[in-house]
C-alpha positions in Angstrom: -37.4 38.9 175.8 -36.2 40.3 179.1 -34.0 43.2 178.1 -36.1 46.4 178.2 -33.2 48.7 177.1 -34.3 50.7 174.1 -31.8 49.9 171.2 -30.5 52.5 168.9 -31.4 55.5 171.0 -29.6 58.0 168.9 -31.3 60.5 166.6 -31.8 58.6 163.3 -31.5 61.4 160.8 -28.4 63.4 161.9 -28.1 65.6 158.7 -31.6 67.1 159.4 -32.2 67.1 163.1 -35.0 68.5 165.2 -35.5 68.6 169.0 -39.0 67.3 169.2 -39.1 63.5 168.5 -39.8 60.2 170.1 -37.9 56.9 169.6 -40.2 54.0 169.1 -37.5 51.3 169.1 -37.7 48.5 171.7 -40.4 46.1 172.5 -43.3 45.7 170.1 -46.0 43.0 169.9 -45.4 40.7 166.9 -46.9 37.8 165.0 -46.4 35.7 161.9 -49.3 35.7 159.5 -48.6 32.2 158.1 -51.8 31.9 156.1 -52.0 35.6 155.2 -55.4 36.1 156.8 -54.6 39.1 159.0 -56.2 41.8 156.8 -59.3 39.7 156.2 -59.6 39.1 160.0 -58.9 42.8 160.7 -55.7 42.2 162.8 -55.2 46.0 162.3 -57.6 46.5 165.2 -55.5 44.4 167.5 -54.0 45.8 170.7 -51.7 42.9 171.2 -50.1 39.9 169.4 -48.8 36.7 170.9 -45.0 37.4 170.5 -42.6 40.2 171.4 -39.9 41.6 169.1 -37.1 44.0 169.8 -37.4 46.7 167.0 -35.5 47.6 164.9 -34.1 44.0 164.6 -35.7 41.6 162.2 -37.3 38.4 163.4 -34.4 36.4 161.8 -31.9 37.8 164.2 -30.8 36.9 167.7 -31.1 40.6 168.6 -34.8 40.6 167.9 -35.5 38.1 170.6 -37.0 35.6 168.2 -34.2 34.3 166.0 -36.2 32.3 163.4 -34.5 32.1 160.1 -37.4 30.5 158.2 -38.9 32.9 155.8 -42.4 34.2 156.5 -43.7 36.6 153.8 -46.3 38.3 156.0 -45.7 39.6 159.5 -47.4 42.1 161.8 -46.2 44.5 164.5 -48.2 46.4 167.1 -47.3 49.2 169.6 -49.5 51.6 171.6 -48.0 55.1 172.1 -49.3 58.0 174.0 -48.3 61.4 172.5 -47.1 63.8 175.2 -49.5 66.6 175.9 -47.1 69.3 174.9 -47.2 67.9 171.3 -51.0 67.6 171.1 -51.4 70.5 168.7 -48.5 69.5 166.5 -48.4 67.6 163.2 -47.3 64.0 164.0 -45.1 62.2 161.5 -44.3 58.5 161.9 -40.9 57.6 160.3 -39.5 54.3 159.3 -35.7 54.5 158.5 -36.1 51.2 156.6 -38.5 48.3 156.4 -38.4 45.5 153.8 -40.3 45.2 151.5 -44.0 46.4 151.5 -45.1 48.3 154.6 -48.8 48.8 155.4 -49.8 51.1 158.2 -52.9 51.3 160.4 -53.4 53.8 163.3 -56.3 53.3 165.7 -57.8 50.8 163.3 -57.8 53.1 160.3 -55.6 52.5 157.2 -53.0 55.2 156.7 -51.1 54.1 153.7 -48.4 51.8 152.3 -44.8 52.0 151.1 -42.8 49.8 148.7 -39.1 49.4 149.0 -36.6 48.0 151.6 -33.6 50.3 151.4 -34.8 53.8 152.0 -36.5 55.9 154.7 -40.2 56.8 154.5 -42.8 58.5 156.6 -46.6 59.0 157.1 -48.4 62.0 158.6 -50.7 60.4 161.2 -52.0 63.6 162.9 -55.6 63.0 161.9 -55.6 59.5 163.3 -54.8 60.5 166.9 -57.6 59.6 169.4 -59.1 61.9 172.0 -56.8 60.7 174.7 -53.7 61.4 172.6 -53.3 57.6 171.9 -51.9 55.9 168.9 -52.4 52.2 168.4 -49.9 51.6 165.6 -50.2 48.4 163.6 -47.8 47.5 160.8 -48.0 44.7 158.3 -44.9 43.9 156.3 -45.0 41.8 153.1 -41.9 40.4 151.6 -41.1 37.7 149.0 -38.4 35.7 147.3 -38.9 37.8 144.2 -35.8 38.7 142.2 -37.7 41.6 140.7 -37.3 43.6 143.9 -34.0 45.1 145.1 -32.8 42.6 147.7 -29.0 42.9 147.8 -27.4 39.9 149.5 -30.6 38.4 150.8 -31.1 34.9 149.7 -34.2 33.9 147.6 -34.1 30.2 148.6 -34.7 28.5 151.9 -30.9 28.1 152.5 -27.9 30.3 152.2 -25.8 29.8 149.1 -22.7 31.3 147.5 -22.4 34.8 148.9 -26.1 35.2 149.7 -27.3 35.2 153.2 -30.4 35.0 155.5 -33.1 37.3 154.3 -34.2 40.6 156.1 -37.9 40.8 156.6 -39.8 43.8 158.0 -38.5 46.7 160.1 -34.7 46.8 160.2 -34.0 50.4 161.1 -35.2 52.9 163.6 -38.9 53.8 163.9 -39.7 57.2 165.4 -42.2 60.0 165.8 -41.5 63.6 164.9 -43.6 66.6 166.0 -44.0 69.6 163.7 -45.9 72.8 163.3 -48.2 73.1 160.3 -45.7 75.3 158.6 -42.2 73.8 158.5 -39.1 73.1 156.5 -39.4 69.8 154.6 -35.9 69.4 153.2 -32.7 71.2 152.2 -30.4 70.1 149.4 -26.9 71.4 150.1 -24.3 71.7 147.3 -20.8 72.9 148.1 -18.5 74.6 145.6 -14.9 75.0 146.6 -13.9 76.7 143.4 -16.2 79.7 144.1 -15.9 79.3 147.9 -19.7 79.1 148.2 -22.5 76.7 149.1 -25.9 76.4 147.5 -29.1 75.6 149.4 -32.3 74.3 147.8 -35.2 74.6 150.3 -38.5 72.8 150.2 -41.2 74.0 152.6 -44.5 72.4 153.6 -47.5 72.9 151.3 -49.4 76.1 151.7 -46.6 77.9 153.5 -46.5 81.1 151.4 -47.0 84.0 153.8 -45.6 87.5 153.8 -44.8 87.3 157.5 -42.8 84.0 157.3 -39.0 84.2 157.1 -36.2 81.6 157.1 -32.8 82.3 158.7 -29.8 80.2 157.6 -26.8 80.4 160.0 -23.5 78.8 159.1 -20.9 78.2 161.9 -17.5 76.6 162.1 -16.1 75.4 165.4 -19.0 77.0 167.2 -18.2 80.4 165.6 -20.9 82.0 163.5 -19.4 83.0 160.1 -22.4 83.6 157.7 -26.1 84.3 158.0 -28.9 85.1 155.6 -32.6 85.7 156.1 -35.3 85.8 153.4 -39.1 86.0 153.1 -40.9 82.9 152.0 -43.0 83.7 148.9 -43.0 80.2 147.4 -42.7 76.6 148.4 -39.2 76.1 146.9 -36.3 78.5 147.3 -32.7 78.6 146.1 -29.9 80.7 147.5 -26.1 80.7 147.2 -23.9 81.9 150.1 -20.3 82.9 149.7 -18.2 81.6 152.6 -15.1 83.8 151.9 -14.2 86.3 154.5 -11.6 89.1 154.9 -11.0 87.6 158.4 -8.1 85.2 157.8 -9.5 82.9 160.5 -12.3 82.0 158.1 -10.4 80.6 155.2 -12.4 77.9 153.5 -11.8 74.6 155.3 -12.1 71.6 153.1 -13.4 68.1 153.9 -11.1 65.2 153.2 -9.8 62.0 154.8 -7.5 63.1 157.6 -9.0 66.6 157.7 -12.8 66.1 157.7 -13.8 69.7 158.4 -17.5 70.2 158.7 -19.6 73.3 158.8 -22.7 73.4 161.0 -25.8 75.1 159.7 -29.0 76.0 161.5 -32.3 76.7 159.7 -34.8 78.7 161.7 -38.3 79.4 160.4 -39.9 82.5 162.0 -43.4 83.9 162.0 -42.7 87.5 163.1 -40.7 86.7 166.3 -42.1 83.2 166.9 -40.0 80.2 166.0 -42.1 77.7 164.0 -39.4 75.3 163.1 -35.7 74.8 163.7 -33.4 72.2 162.1 -29.7 71.5 162.7 -27.6 70.2 159.8 -24.0 70.3 158.5 -22.1 70.1 155.3 -18.5 69.6 154.0 -16.7 71.7 151.5 -15.3 69.2 149.1 -15.2 68.5 145.4 -15.0 65.2 143.5 -13.9 65.5 139.9 -12.2 63.5 137.2 -9.2 64.7 135.1 -6.7 63.0 132.9 -7.6 59.6 134.1 -7.5 60.4 137.8 -10.1 60.9 140.5 -9.5 64.2 142.2 -10.6 65.2 145.7 -10.6 69.0 146.1 -8.7 69.3 142.8 -5.9 67.0 143.9 -5.5 63.4 142.7 -6.5 60.9 145.4 -5.5 57.2 145.5 -8.4 55.3 146.9 -7.6 52.5 149.3 -11.0 51.0 149.9 -12.3 48.1 151.9 -15.5 46.2 150.8 -18.0 46.5 153.6 -21.3 44.6 153.5 -22.5 46.0 156.8 -23.5 42.7 158.5 -23.3 41.8 162.2 -23.6 38.2 163.6 -26.5 38.8 165.9 -28.3 41.6 164.1 -27.5 41.1 160.4 -28.0 44.3 158.4 -29.0 46.4 161.4 -26.1 47.9 163.2 -26.5 46.7 166.8 -25.4 50.0 168.3 -23.8 53.3 167.4 -20.7 52.1 169.1 -20.6 49.2 166.6 -20.7 51.6 163.7 -17.9 53.7 165.1 -15.8 50.5 165.8 -16.1 49.4 162.1 -15.1 52.9 160.9 -12.2 53.2 163.3 -10.8 49.7 162.5 -11.1 50.5 158.7 -9.0 53.7 159.2 -6.6 51.8 161.6 -5.8 49.4 158.8 -4.7 52.2 156.5 -7.8 52.3 154.3 -9.2 55.7 153.4 -12.7 54.5 152.3 -15.2 51.8 152.0 -17.4 50.4 149.3 -20.7 49.7 151.0 -21.7 46.6 149.1 -25.3 45.7 148.2 -26.7 47.8 151.0 -27.9 51.3 151.5 -26.3 52.1 154.8 -27.8 53.4 158.0 -27.6 57.3 158.1 -25.7 57.1 161.4 -22.9 55.3 159.6 -22.8 58.0 157.0 -22.8 60.6 159.7 -19.8 59.1 161.4 -18.0 58.6 158.1 -18.6 62.4 157.5 -17.2 63.1 161.0 -14.2 60.8 160.8 -13.2 61.4 157.1 -14.0 58.0 155.6 -14.7 57.9 151.8 -17.8 56.0 150.8 -19.0 54.4 147.6 -22.8 54.1 147.9 -24.2 51.0 146.2 -27.8 49.9 145.6 -29.2 46.5 146.5 -29.5 44.4 143.4 -32.4 42.8 141.7 -31.5 39.5 140.1 -33.9 39.3 137.1 -34.6 41.8 134.4 -38.2 42.8 133.6 -40.4 45.8 133.3 -41.3 45.3 137.0 -37.7 45.1 138.2 -36.8 48.3 136.2 -39.6 50.2 137.9 -38.8 48.9 141.4 -35.2 49.6 141.0 -35.5 53.1 139.5 -38.1 54.3 142.0 -36.0 53.3 145.0 -32.7 54.4 143.6 -34.0 57.9 143.0 -34.8 58.1 146.8 -31.4 56.7 147.7 -29.6 59.5 145.8 -32.0 62.2 147.2 -31.9 61.1 150.8 -28.1 60.7 151.0 -27.1 63.6 148.7 -25.9 65.9 151.6 -23.3 63.5 153.0 -19.8 64.6 152.0 -18.3 61.2 152.7 -20.2 59.8 149.7 -17.9 60.3 146.7 -19.3 57.7 144.2 -22.7 56.3 143.3 -22.8 52.6 142.3 -26.2 51.5 141.1 -25.2 48.1 139.7 -22.7 45.4 140.5 -21.3 42.6 138.3 -24.3 42.7 135.9 -26.6 41.5 138.7 -30.2 42.2 137.5 -28.9 43.0 134.0 -27.2 39.6 133.4 -27.3 40.0 129.6 -25.9 43.5 129.5 -22.9 42.5 127.4 -25.1 42.2 124.3 -28.7 43.1 125.3 -29.5 46.6 124.1 -32.5 47.0 126.5 -30.4 46.2 129.5 -27.6 48.5 128.2 -30.1 51.3 127.8 -31.5 50.8 131.2 -28.0 51.3 132.8 -27.6 54.4 130.6 -30.9 55.7 131.8 -29.9 55.2 135.5 -26.6 56.9 134.8 -28.3 60.0 133.4 -31.1 60.0 135.9 -28.5 59.9 138.7 -26.6 62.8 137.1 -29.9 64.8 136.8 -30.1 64.7 140.6 -26.4 64.9 141.4 -24.0 66.1 138.7 -21.0 66.4 141.1 -20.3 62.8 142.0 -19.0 60.1 139.6 -21.4 57.3 138.7 -20.1 53.7 138.3 -23.0 52.1 136.4 -21.9 48.4 136.6 -19.1 47.9 139.0 -16.7 45.1 138.1 -17.1 44.5 134.4 -19.2 45.0 131.2 -19.4 48.8 131.6 -21.7 50.9 129.4 -21.6 54.6 130.4 -19.4 55.0 133.5 -17.3 57.8 135.0 -14.8 55.2 136.4 -13.9 51.8 134.9 -13.8 49.3 137.7 -12.6 45.7 137.5 -13.0 42.7 139.8 -10.2 40.2 139.8 -9.4 37.6 142.4 -6.0 36.6 141.0 -4.0 35.2 144.0 -0.5 36.6 143.6 1.1 39.8 142.4 3.2 38.4 139.6 0.1 37.0 137.9 -1.7 40.3 138.3 1.3 42.3 136.9 1.5 40.0 133.9 -2.3 40.3 133.2 -2.4 44.1 133.5 1.0 44.9 131.9 -0.7 46.2 128.7 -3.5 48.7 129.5 -4.7 48.6 125.9 -5.4 44.9 126.1 -7.4 45.4 129.3 -9.6 48.2 128.1 -10.1 46.8 124.6 -11.6 43.5 125.9 -8.6 41.4 124.9 -8.5 40.1 128.5 -11.4 38.3 130.3 -11.9 38.6 134.1 -13.2 35.8 136.3 -13.1 33.4 133.3 -15.5 35.2 130.9 -16.1 38.8 131.7 -14.7 41.9 129.9 -14.2 45.5 130.9 -16.7 46.9 128.5 -20.1 45.9 127.2 -20.4 45.2 123.5 -20.4 48.4 121.4 -19.0 50.5 124.2 -15.4 51.7 124.4 -13.0 53.1 126.9 -12.9 56.9 127.0 -10.0 57.8 129.3 -11.8 57.1 132.6 -9.8 56.3 135.8 -9.4 52.6 136.3 -9.8 51.0 139.8 -9.5 47.4 140.9 -12.7 47.5 143.0 -12.7 43.8 144.2 -9.7 41.6 144.9 -8.3 39.4 147.6 -11.0 37.7 149.6 -8.3 35.6 151.3 -9.6 33.1 153.8 -7.9 31.0 156.5 -8.2 27.2 156.2 -11.5 26.0 157.6 -13.8 23.1 157.1 -16.8 25.5 156.9 -17.3 28.6 154.8 -15.3 29.9 151.9 -13.1 32.6 150.4 -11.6 33.3 147.1 -8.8 31.1 145.8 -6.7 28.8 147.9 -7.0 29.1 151.7 -4.0 30.0 153.8 -2.8 28.3 157.0 -1.3 31.1 159.0 -0.8 34.9 159.4 2.6 34.8 157.6 1.1 33.2 154.5 -1.9 35.6 154.6 0.3 38.7 154.8 2.6 37.4 152.0 -0.3 36.9 149.7 -2.0 40.2 150.7 1.2 42.2 150.2 2.0 40.5 146.9 -1.3 41.3 145.2 -1.8 44.7 146.9 1.7 46.0 145.9 1.2 44.7 142.3 -2.0 46.8 142.1 -0.2 49.9 143.5 2.7 49.4 141.1 0.3 49.4 138.0 0.7 53.1 137.0 -2.7 53.5 135.3 -4.7 52.1 138.2 -6.1 54.8 140.5 -7.1 52.7 143.5 -8.2 49.4 144.9 -10.9 47.8 147.1 -10.1 44.7 149.1 -12.7 42.0 149.9 -13.5 42.4 152.8 -13.7 43.9 156.3 -15.4 41.0 158.2 -16.6 37.5 157.7 -20.3 37.4 156.8 -22.1 34.1 157.7 -20.7 31.4 155.4 -18.3 33.9 153.7 -15.2 33.8 155.8 -12.8 36.0 153.9 -12.8 39.0 156.3 -9.8 40.8 157.8 -11.9 40.6 161.0 -14.2 37.9 162.3 -18.0 38.4 162.6 -17.3 39.5 166.2 -14.8 42.1 164.9 -11.7 40.3 166.1 -8.6 40.8 163.9 -7.3 37.7 162.2 -3.9 39.3 161.5 -1.9 42.2 162.9 -3.8 45.3 161.7 -0.7 47.4 161.9 1.0 45.2 159.3 -2.1 45.6 157.0 -1.7 49.4 157.4 2.0 49.2 156.5 1.3 47.3 153.3 -1.6 49.6 152.4 0.4 52.8 152.9 3.8 51.5 151.7 
């Protein structure tokens, strides 16, 4: 590996940003533990391994510098870091934005801890492991498997790709970084906007043992670099809740809502003081927006919104699930908007927080979907639930996210149509999600066989509009399970009934150009004219169906053997994007 440029240099957690941090991406030492002997032989004491890898890209990818698609369930990383002297008296926190699936950490030969889960961010306080010279010998072991009891999304569980499942993602696949903190600090803030009362609520969590009469937190809200509200309070407990009204007699400060086309964001700064000394300072932001459901419609800021979504699996040719750069993230969002879509359904992937940041900034709606398990068991229930809770908590503050989608097409709950246990599991996930976030809709099982769901979503790859219009002419037949989708699936699970929810066609299309390799849905097309005719036929039929509140087209790009993208894997348009926009917005 010759390129020494550090990839993904940008701050990895933009909704909770501090000044003092160190990016650990770039060259690490690496090795495969083919016989799983590393722990027994104490590889955690190693100061080097025989290979190099370009973190945060997994060994399966070209961007990693290794590009080995064979599955190795045990792998090791090593990197030596010297902590700058100015941070020598700080708490040192090592962050992993994501690593799949079990992560074990040693620092200077001592075991620190482990984490299970491949979709969410996690961290370790490694302050007490620093050596006398401010050195950190960081050694990581990742353990993965082909288990269908763990959330894996679109990662294959065989030695070859099949269907719409792709090369696995093993180990570190998002940014690794150090953060430097004072002993007393702000751990997290949950931000809840309320446009009806023109207010915003903050739920603060501070570090343990922080309660002191001489500690205060100042919260300052700004808009377009102009300070509009500020509040300061004494910290007398670890958790605090406040509500700030944003209304002002000054007409310049009318409440600015967040929406596609007008994604207004408020900046907020949290400053922790001990008398006049700043102990901690965090930059964040929020959007004033409301998602609600009324009379069978999804409302954004109390106004019905028709959702024109694009299915987005977040894969790149050379880096797979890891965005190769921030520019690549921005390019995907810009092209989505350029084609006249107002949102994306992030499919089978918990997306990089920099993607969500730019969706917040540019006004792109996002459905956030969990990576699926593929077999039902007590173990898969526990694995899924523990990680899903973290997904909702970690991404709660992003205004772009307007829907939570824990399950897709009965994956992981394949007998949900009749199996009471699996039905109750999805009900439990629905209510658990609502207990953390009561403001966003939850689609429990996207596509079919719904139990409790705020929106009824249907997947249908019918090829032409006249067939779609005929199938969906009678709403009652659709919602009463008189019609089967994709041969044998129905809208509702057994013993569940429609209750007036909005209806969205959340997968359709998947049109592919003729090719000897790869696949799409239905018959392949030979040219752009044929593609656009079919695209317009089915899209217009969906829009003409009065009781349907939106659609999601499959998909933004080709992904490995699945070649039904509007763009190639290299992000080159297959058809005139302006014509796609005209059809979408017609």
